[in-house]
C-alpha positions in Angstrom: -46.7 3.6 -33.2 -48.4 2.5 -36.4 -47.3 3.2 -39.9 -49.6 5.6 -41.7 -50.0 4.0 -45.1 -53.1 2.9 -46.8 -53.9 -0.7 -45.7 -55.1 -2.2 -49.0 -54.4 0.0 -52.0 -50.7 0.1 -52.7 -49.5 3.1 -54.8 -47.1 2.4 -57.6 -43.5 3.3 -56.6 -40.6 4.2 -58.9 -40.2 1.5 -61.5 -37.1 -0.1 -62.9 -35.7 -0.9 -59.5 -35.8 -4.1 -57.5 -38.1 -3.6 -54.6 -37.9 -4.8 -51.0 -40.9 -4.3 -48.7 -40.8 -3.7 -45.0 -44.0 -4.9 -43.3 -44.4 -2.7 -40.2 -45.8 -4.1 -36.9 -45.6 -0.8 -35.1 -41.9 -0.8 -34.4 -40.1 2.4 -33.3 -37.3 1.5 -35.8 -39.4 0.6 -38.9 -38.6 3.7 -40.8 -35.0 3.2 -40.0 -35.1 -0.3 -41.5 -36.4 1.2 -44.8 -33.6 3.9 -44.8 -30.9 1.3 -44.2 -32.2 -0.8 -47.1 -32.0 2.3 -49.3 -28.5 3.1 -48.1 -27.6 -0.3 -49.6 -28.9 1.2 -52.9 -31.9 -1.0 -53.0 -35.4 0.6 -53.3 -37.6 -0.1 -50.3 -41.1 0.8 -49.2 -42.8 0.6 -45.8 -46.2 -1.1 -45.7 -48.5 -1.7 -42.7 -49.2 -5.3 -41.6 -52.8 -4.8 -42.9 -51.6 -4.9 -46.5 -52.6 -8.2 -48.1 -50.0 -10.7 -49.3 -51.4 -10.4 -52.8 -49.9 -6.9 -53.0 -46.4 -8.3 -52.7 -47.0 -10.4 -55.8 -48.4 -7.4 -57.7 -45.4 -5.3 -56.8 -43.0 -8.1 -57.7 -41.1 -7.7 -54.4 -37.7 -9.3 -54.4 -37.6 -9.6 -50.6 -39.7 -9.0 -47.5 -38.5 -7.7 -44.1 -40.9 -8.2 -41.1 -40.2 -5.4 -38.6 -40.1 -5.5 -34.8 -43.0 -4.3 -32.7 -44.1 -3.6 -29.1 -46.6 -6.6 -28.9 -46.1 -10.2 -27.9 -47.0 -12.7 -30.6 -49.3 -14.5 -28.1 -51.2 -11.4 -26.9 -54.8 -11.0 -27.8 -55.1 -8.8 -30.9 -51.4 -8.9 -31.6 -50.5 -7.8 -35.1 -50.0 -10.7 -37.5 -49.4 -11.4 -41.1 -50.6 -14.4 -43.3 -48.3 -17.3 -43.2 -48.7 -17.4 -47.0 -45.8 -14.9 -47.1 -43.4 -17.7 -46.2 -44.6 -19.8 -49.2 -44.1 -17.2 -51.9 -40.6 -18.2 -52.7 -39.5 -14.7 -51.7 -36.7 -14.3 -49.2 -38.0 -13.1 -45.8 -36.0 -11.6 -42.9 -37.8 -11.3 -39.6 -36.4 -8.8 -37.1 -37.2 -9.2 -33.4 -41.0 -9.4 -33.4 -40.9 -10.4 -37.0 -38.7 -13.3 -36.2 -41.0 -14.4 -33.4 -44.0 -14.1 -35.7 -42.2 -16.3 -38.3 -41.4 -18.8 -35.5 -44.9 -19.1 -34.3 -46.4 -19.3 -37.8 -44.1 -22.1 -38.8 -44.3 -24.3 -35.7 -41.4 -23.1 -33.5 -41.5 -22.2 -29.8 -41.8 -18.6 -28.6 -42.0 -17.9 -24.8 -41.7 -14.9 -22.4 -38.0 -14.7 -21.5 -37.1 -15.2 -17.8 -34.9 -12.1 -18.2 -35.8 -9.4 -20.6 -32.9 -8.3 -22.9 -32.5 -4.6 -23.6 -29.3 -2.9 -24.7 -26.0 -4.2 -26.0 -25.3 -7.9 -26.3 -22.7 -10.2 -27.9 -23.7 -12.9 -30.4 -21.9 -16.2 -30.8 -22.3 -16.8 -34.5 -22.2 -20.4 -35.7 -22.2 -20.0 -39.4 -20.6 -17.2 -41.5 -21.6 -18.4 -45.0 -24.6 -16.2 -46.0 -26.3 -13.8 -43.6 -23.2 -13.2 -41.5 -20.7 -13.5 -44.4 -17.6 -11.4 -44.0 -18.0 -11.1 -40.3 -15.7 -14.0 -39.3 -13.5 -11.6 -37.4 -16.1 -11.6 -34.6 -15.9 -15.4 -34.1 -13.9 -15.2 -30.9 -15.1 -12.0 -29.2 -18.6 -12.2 -30.4 -20.7 -9.9 -32.7 -21.8 -6.7 -31.0 -25.5 -6.0 -31.4 -28.5 -4.3 -29.9 -31.4 -6.2 -28.3 -34.8 -5.0 -27.2 -37.2 -7.8 -26.4 -39.2 -9.5 -23.7 -40.1 -12.7 -25.5 -37.6 -15.1 -27.1 -37.4 -18.1 -29.4 -36.8 -21.2 -27.4 -36.5 -23.5 -30.5 -36.8 -22.6 -34.2 -39.4 -24.1 -36.5 -38.9 -27.5 -38.1 -36.4 -27.3 -40.9 -34.7 -24.2 -39.4 -31.2 -24.1 -37.9 -29.8 -21.8 -35.2 -27.3 -19.3 -36.6 -26.4 -17.4 -33.5 -27.1 -17.2 -29.8 -26.6 -14.7 -27.0 -26.5 -15.0 -23.2 -30.2 -14.5 -22.9 -31.4 -15.7 -26.4 -30.7 -19.4 -27.2 -31.9 -18.6 -30.8 -30.7 -15.1 -31.6 -30.6 -15.8 -35.3 -32.0 -18.6 -37.4 -32.5 -19.7 -41.0 -34.1 -22.1 -43.4 -31.5 -21.8 -46.1 -33.3 -23.7 -48.8 -36.5 -21.6 -48.3 -34.5 -18.4 -47.9 -36.2 -17.6 -44.6 -34.2 -15.8 -41.9 -34.8 -14.3 -38.5 -32.7 -12.2 -36.1 -33.7 -11.4 -32.6 -31.5 -8.2 -32.5 -31.8 -5.0 -34.4 -29.3 -4.6 -37.3 -30.9 -1.3 -38.3 -29.6 0.7 -35.3 -26.1 2.1 -35.0 -25.5 0.0 -31.8 -25.2 -3.0 -34.1 -21.9 -1.9 -35.8 -22.0 -4.6 -38.5 -25.8 -4.2 -39.2 -25.3 -2.7 -42.6 -23.1 -5.7 -43.6 -26.0 -8.0 -42.5 -28.5 -6.0 -44.6 -26.2 -6.1 -47.7 -25.8 -9.8 -47.4 -29.5 -10.3 -47.2 -30.4 -7.8 -50.0 -27.6 -8.4 -52.5 -26.7 -12.1 -52.0 -29.8 -13.7 -50.6 -32.5 -11.7 -52.4 -30.4 -11.0 -55.5 -31.3 -7.3 -55.6 -29.4 -5.0 -57.9 -28.0 -1.9 -56.1 -29.5 0.5 -58.6 -31.3 2.9 -56.3 -29.1 6.1 -56.6 -30.2 9.7 -56.8 -28.8 9.9 -60.4 -31.0 7.0 -61.5 -33.9 8.5 -59.6 -33.5 11.8 -61.4 -33.3 10.1 -64.8 -36.4 7.9 -64.2 -38.3 10.9 -62.7 -37.7 13.1 -65.7 -38.9 10.3 -68.1 -42.0 9.7 -66.0 -42.9 13.4 -65.7 -42.5 13.9 -69.5 -44.8 10.9 -70.1 -47.4 12.2 -67.6 -47.4 15.8 -68.8 -46.9 15.6 -72.5 -47.5 19.0 -73.9 -49.6 20.2 -70.9 -49.0 23.1 -68.7 -47.9 22.8 -65.1 -47.9 24.9 -62.0 -45.8 24.2 -58.9 -46.5 25.4 -55.3 -43.1 26.8 -54.4 -42.6 27.7 -50.7 -38.8 28.2 -50.9 -38.2 25.1 -48.7 -35.9 22.3 -49.8 -38.7 20.0 -50.8 -40.7 22.3 -53.1 -37.4 23.8 -54.5 -36.1 20.4 -55.4 -39.5 19.3 -56.9 -39.7 22.5 -59.0 -36.2 22.1 -60.3 -36.7 18.5 -61.1 -39.9 19.2 -63.0 -38.4 22.2 -64.8 -35.6 19.8 -66.0 -38.3 17.6 -67.4 -40.7 20.1 -69.0 -38.9 23.5 -69.1 -41.1 26.5 -69.8 -44.3 24.4 -69.5 -43.8 25.0 -65.7 -44.9 28.1 -63.8 -43.9 28.3 -60.1 -46.4 30.0 -57.7 -45.2 31.3 -54.4 -48.1 32.0 -52.0 -47.3 34.5 -49.3 -49.9 33.4 -46.8 -48.7 35.6 -44.0 -47.4 32.7 -42.0 -43.8 32.9 -43.0 -40.7 33.6 -41.0 -39.3 37.1 -40.8 -38.0 38.4 -44.1 -38.8 35.0 -45.8 -41.2 36.2 -48.4 -38.7 38.7 -49.7 -35.9 36.1 -49.7 -37.9 33.5 -51.6 -39.0 36.1 -54.2 -35.5 37.3 -54.7 -33.9 33.8 -55.0 -36.5 32.2 -57.2 -37.4 35.3 -59.2 -33.9 35.2 -60.5 -34.0 31.4 -61.1 -37.4 31.2 -62.9 -37.8 34.7 -64.2 -41.3 35.4 -65.6 -42.3 31.8 -64.7 -42.2 32.8 -61.0 -45.5 34.3 -59.7 -45.9 35.7 -56.2 -49.4 35.9 -54.7 -50.2 38.1 -51.7 -52.8 36.0 -49.8 -52.1 37.1 -46.3 -55.5 38.5 -45.5 -57.5 35.5 -46.9 -55.5 33.0 -44.9 -55.8 34.9 -41.7 -59.5 35.3 -42.3 -60.0 31.6 -42.7 -58.0 30.8 -39.6 -59.7 33.3 -37.3 -60.7 31.7 -34.0 -59.5 28.2 -35.1 -57.5 26.5 -32.3 -57.5 22.9 -33.3 -54.2 22.0 -35.1 -55.8 19.5 -37.4 -58.4 22.1 -38.5 -55.6 24.6 -39.1 -53.7 22.2 -41.3 -56.8 21.3 -43.4 -57.9 24.9 -43.8 -54.4 25.9 -45.0 -54.2 22.9 -47.3 -57.5 23.7 -48.9 -56.8 27.4 -49.2 -53.4 26.7 -50.9 -55.3 24.6 -53.6 -57.9 27.3 -54.1 -55.2 29.9 -54.7 -53.4 27.7 -57.1 -56.7 27.1 -59.0 -57.3 30.8 -59.3 -53.8 31.5 -60.5 -53.9 28.6 -62.9 -57.1 30.1 -64.5 -55.2 33.3 -65.2 -52.5 31.3 -67.0 -55.0 29.4 -69.2 -55.5 25.6 -69.4 -53.4 24.2 -66.6 -53.9 20.6 -65.7 -51.0 19.6 -63.4 -49.9 20.8 -59.9 -46.5 19.9 -58.6 -46.1 19.4 -54.8 -42.9 18.8 -52.7 -44.6 15.9 -50.8 -42.0 13.6 -49.3 -42.3 10.1 -47.7 -42.5 11.3 -44.1 -45.5 13.5 -45.0 -47.3 10.4 -46.4 -46.4 8.2 -43.5 -47.4 10.7 -40.8 -50.6 12.0 -42.5 -52.4 8.6 -42.2 -54.5 6.7 -44.7 -57.4 4.2 -44.5 -57.9 2.6 -41.2 -54.6 3.6 -39.7 -54.1 6.4 -37.2 -53.0 9.9 -38.1 -50.1 11.6 -36.3 -50.8 14.9 -38.0 -52.3 15.8 -41.4 -49.6 17.5 -43.6 -51.3 20.2 -45.5 -50.2 18.7 -48.8 -51.5 15.2 -48.0 -54.2 14.8 -45.4 -55.0 18.5 -45.8 -55.9 18.4 -49.5 -59.6 19.0 -50.4 -61.5 16.0 -51.7 -62.3 17.8 -55.0 -59.8 19.8 -56.9 -59.1 20.6 -60.5 -55.5 19.4 -60.7 -53.7 16.2 -61.4 -50.9 15.9 -58.9 -47.2 15.5 -59.8 -45.3 14.5 -56.6 -41.8 13.4 -57.8 -40.4 13.2 -54.3 -43.3 11.3 -52.7 -41.1 8.2 -51.9 -38.0 10.0 -50.7 -36.7 10.6 -47.2 -35.4 14.1 -46.4 -31.7 13.2 -46.8 -32.5 11.7 -50.2 -34.2 14.9 -51.2 -31.1 16.9 -50.3 -29.0 14.5 -52.3 -31.2 15.0 -55.3 -31.0 18.8 -54.8 -27.2 18.6 -54.8 -27.3 16.4 -57.9 -29.5 19.0 -59.7 -27.0 21.8 -58.9 -29.0 23.7 -56.3 -26.9 25.9 -54.0 -26.2 24.9 -50.4 -28.4 27.7 -48.9 -31.4 25.9 -50.5 -30.3 22.3 -50.1 -29.4 22.8 -46.4 -32.2 25.1 -45.5 -33.8 23.9 -42.3 -37.2 22.3 -42.8 -40.2 24.6 -42.5 -43.8 23.3 -42.4 -46.2 24.3 -45.2 -48.7 25.7 -42.6 -45.9 27.9 -41.4 -46.1 29.8 -38.1 -49.8 28.9 -37.8 -48.8 25.6 -36.1 -46.1 27.4 -34.0 -48.7 29.6 -32.5 -50.5 27.3 -30.1 -54.3 28.1 -30.1 -56.0 30.7 -32.3 -53.9 32.6 -34.8 -54.2 36.4 -35.2 -51.9 39.1 -36.5 -50.6 40.1 -33.1 -49.7 36.6 -31.9 -48.1 35.9 -35.3 -45.9 38.9 -35.0 -44.7 37.8 -31.5 -43.9 34.4 -32.8 -42.2 35.8 -35.9 -39.9 38.0 -33.8 -39.1 35.2 -31.3 -38.3 32.8 -34.1 -36.0 35.3 -35.8 -34.0 35.6 -32.6 -33.6 31.8 -32.3 -32.5 31.5 -35.9 -30.1 34.4 -35.6 -28.4 33.3 -32.4 -28.0 29.7 -33.6 -26.6 30.9 -36.9 -24.1 33.2 -35.1 -23.0 30.3 -33.0 -22.1 28.4 -36.1 -24.0 25.3 -35.0 -26.9 25.4 -37.5 -25.5 22.6 -39.7 -25.3 20.3 -36.7 -29.0 21.0 -35.8 -31.7 19.6 -38.1 -34.4 22.2 -37.1 -34.7 25.1 -34.7 -37.5 27.5 -34.0 -39.6 29.2 -31.4 -43.1 28.2 -30.3 -45.6 30.8 -28.9 -47.5 28.7 -26.3 -51.0 29.4 -25.1 -49.7 29.6 -21.5 -49.1 32.8 -19.6 -47.0 33.2 -16.6 -46.3 35.8 -13.9 -43.1 37.7 -14.1 -41.3 40.8 -12.8 -40.0 43.5 -15.1 -38.8 46.8 -13.8 -40.1 46.0 -10.4 -43.6 45.6 -11.8 -45.7 42.5 -12.1 -46.2 41.1 -15.6 -48.4 38.4 -17.0 -46.9 37.5 -20.3 -46.6 34.7 -22.8 -44.3 31.7 -22.5 -42.1 31.0 -25.5 -40.7 27.5 -26.0 -37.5 27.0 -28.0 -37.1 23.8 -30.0 -33.9 22.5 -31.6 -33.5 18.9 -32.7 -31.0 16.7 -34.4 -32.2 14.3 -37.1 -31.3 13.0 -40.6 -34.7 12.3 -42.1 -37.3 13.8 -39.7 -38.8 10.5 -38.8 -37.0 10.3 -35.5 -35.2 13.1 -33.7 -33.4 13.9 -30.5 -33.2 17.3 -28.8 -30.1 19.2 -29.5 -27.6 19.9 -26.7 -27.2 23.6 -27.5 -24.4 25.4 -25.5 -25.8 27.1 -22.4 -24.5 30.5 -23.5 -26.4 30.2 -26.7 -29.6 29.4 -24.8 -28.9 32.2 -22.4 -28.6 34.8 -25.2 -31.8 33.5 -26.9 -33.8 33.7 -23.7 -32.4 37.1 -22.8 -33.1 38.6 -26.1 -36.6 37.3 -26.5 -37.6 38.6 -23.1 -35.9 42.0 -23.6 -37.0 42.6 -27.1 -40.5 41.2 -27.1 -42.4 42.9 -24.2 -45.3 40.5 -24.4 -43.0 37.6 -23.4 -41.7 37.1 -19.8 -40.6 33.4 -19.8 -38.6 31.2 -22.2 -38.4 27.4 -21.8 -36.3 24.8 -23.8 -38.0 21.7 -25.1 -36.0 18.5 -24.4 -38.4 16.0 -25.9 -37.4 13.4 -28.5 -39.4 12.0 -31.4 -40.9 9.6 -30.6 -42.8 10.0 -28.3 -43.1 13.7 -29.2 -43.2 15.2 -32.8 -40.8 17.9 -33.9 -43.5 20.5 -34.3 -45.8 21.1 -31.4 -48.9 21.0 -33.6 
C-alpha cells in the first residue's frame, strides 16, 4: 500500500512545532508510526519515498523515520531513498525495511533470512544508554517485540554497533551513535511491542531533541492565529454536514473570526434517516441566523442519475457541493473563503501526483479544478482521534464529538451501483435499523462505525411460501481509532439476529442480510 501524498511539493504544516518526518515505503503500519510520534506530543508528517531529500531541509525536520515496507532492498524496482539523508546531520531511525535500506546504503550486509520471522520475539539488548534507556528491567528475560520480515541484517555498516539481537536476527537493532543513525528490525509502533512508546520517546525527545509541544491546546491557539491572519476582515462560509470533522472545523473558525462566518448545511438527499432535521435543530441553535440550510435534493439526484462508478459519484458530489456553496455565497455578498472539515486520512487516501488513489474523498480529490474560493482547512493534518480531542477542548457536546463518522457523499456510496430515490430509501431504512439496534445494545461507543450497504446483488428467497427475488443488504461495523486501519467488530449474535430479522421483515424489497468481516487493510471501511 502506498502513501497518497504529493511526491514533490510538500505543503506547509502547522508551524511553531518541531517536526519529524516519516518516509513511507508502503508499510502497513506507516500511519501508525506517525500517530505514535504525535502521541509523544511531537508533530509528525507522513511523506512518500518519492519526496526529495531537499524537502527535509526546507521543512527543518528535527528527525527522520524510515518506515517498513513489503519489498526486499535487493529486489528490482524496490523503493529507495537517497543516501544523502544520512549525511544531513539529522537523526534517522530505520524501522524494519528502513533499517535494511540504511544498512545497504552505508555498506552493511543484508540477506534473505534462512527462517522468516513473523510475530512475537524477545530481544537481548546490549546497551541501555540511549535508544533503550529506561528498559533495563528487560535485561534478563529479554525485551518483547513484534517482528515481520523475511530479510535480515547479517552485519551492520562500518562504524555501527549492534544494540540488540533476537533468535533469528543477529542484528535486531544497531546504531552509529556519533552520527545519530539508528535501526531496529522490529516494529515499535505496534501494541505487540509493549515498550515501543518508550523507544519512540527516547528517539524523539533525547536523540532528536524535539520539544513535546504538539498538544490540542497549542494546536487550537496556533490555528486561531493563522485563521485570523488568513481571513483578515473577509467573510467566510463553512460547509457544515453535522459530522464531527465539519462541526469541529466550524467551531474552530468561529472562535477565530466570529460573525464573519456563515455555516451552510446542504441537504443533498443522501443523508441518514432524520439527519437533516437533527443537524438543522442542533446547529440552528448554535449559530442562529449564521446557519443556512439548502434543499438540494433534486439537483444531486439528477446529477447522479445512472452513475454507477464510485469515483465518478464522489467527484460529481464534490463538484456539486462547491457549486451550491458558490451560489449561496453570492447571496451573502463578497465571500472569499470556504471552510472544509478535511482531515489527514482524507488527504492520504485521496492520492496526489504520481501515487495511487484508494478513493477520492469529495472534499479533496473530488474538488473541481476551478472554484471561486480560497480554502481554509484547519484540521487537514489531524487524525480522527485528534479531531475529537480538539472538539472536546472547544467545548462541543459528546453527541457531536463522538458521532460516528459519515462520509460526505453520504448514502450515495452505500448504495452500490446507480443511485435513485427508491434504492436510497431502502438503504436509509436499513441503515436506521442498524443504528437503532446497535445503540439499544449500548455497544456504539465500542464500535467506530456501523451502517448498512445496499448491494447490487439480488438473491432468491422464500417469504410467505412464495418465491422472492430481493436485494442483499450487507451490515458493516468496525473498530478503529483513526480510520486508517480498522478491524471488524465482533457484535453479539443476538444483536446481529435482531438487525437481520428487522431488515427482512420491515423492508419488503430485501430478503437476505450478510455481515462484513473484512479488515482495513486490505478492505476499506466503506464499500465504495
